[in-house]
N, C-alpha and C positions, 0 to 999 in steps of 0.2 A: 553489487558487482556492476548492475546495470549502468548506474551513473558515473561510475569511475574507469569505464571502458569505452571503446569505438568498435566499430567494424563487425567482423566475426565474433569476437570475443563477446561484444555487448549483445549480439542477436543470441547467442548460447545462453547468455545470463538471462535475458527476457524469456526464452524458452523455458528455462528452468524455472523462472517466477512463474508462468503460466501454469506449469504443471503443479507447482506447489500451489496455487491458489485452487486449482482444480480438485487437488486432493482435499484440501479443507472444504470446499463445496461438498464433496461426494461423502466424506466421512466425519467431518468434524461439526457441522451444523444438522440440526434435527429439524425436519419438515415442520412448520408451523409455530416453531418456538422464536423468541426475539433474540435470544443470545445462546453462546454456546452451551451453558448450564441449563438452559430453559428460559423462563421469564424474568430472571433476574441476573445481574450482570454478576460474573466471577473472575478468578484469576486468569482462566482461559481469555476470557474478553480483554481483560487489560493488557496481557501479554501479546494479544494481536492489535492493540490500538494502533500499531505502525501501519498495518493494512489499512485500517480505516482513514487514517488522516495523511500519512506520509507517502502514500502509493501515488496518491494524485500528483503530489509535488514531483516525484522521481519521474512520472511520466511525462508532467509538463516540461522539466528540465532536459530530459533525453530526447523528448518526441516519440518515443516509443510507447506502445499500450499493452502491457501485458494483462492487464485487467480488462476483460471484455463483459459488460454488464449482463449483455443479452444472454451470454453463456453460462453466467455464475449468478443466477436469480437469488439463490438463498444469501450467498454472499453480499451481493449488493443490498440486499434486505436487512441483513445484519449490520452493514456499515450505516445505513439509514437509522437504524433502531439506535445504535451505540452513540452516534454522534448527536441525536436527539435527547440524550439523558442531560437535564441541566447541569449535573456538576461536572460531566465530561465537556458537553458545548463549553462551558465556562473556563475549562482548563487547558483547550487545545490551542496550540500557538498560532499566531497570526499566519496566514497563507502566505501573503505578500512579502512578509520577513524571512519566511522560510524559503521562498523561490528565489529572494535576492541572495542568501546565504548559500543555497546549493548551486545555484548558477556559477557564483563566483568560486565555490568550493570546485567544482567540477572543471571549470576554465584551468585553476591553478594545477590540479591534479594532472590533467590531459598535457598541460604545457610542460610540467616537470617530466612527464614521461617521454616527450619528444625530444628532449634536450640531450 
């Protein structure tokens, strides 16, 4: 919703996203462990792949920053650990292509809403 909205609706979505990230930080990640399940990647890590890679793209496209690394150190560490695993690193989509796609998609959606 962050990238498909503007104004108050977008700010509300960004706040909800921040709250979700805080919940993950507080309850989902174990201090001193690299991944959600411990020291090995598991299905939970795969499920949260979008947080690791896509969130930065959405932040770039919208100009909003629901992810504040200084407030979420365990999540920041998890993102770095997750994206450094060779098979993950090799499989992540190209950031520049993602930015171009999501910027275009956002413009199209917002233009259709204003019509």
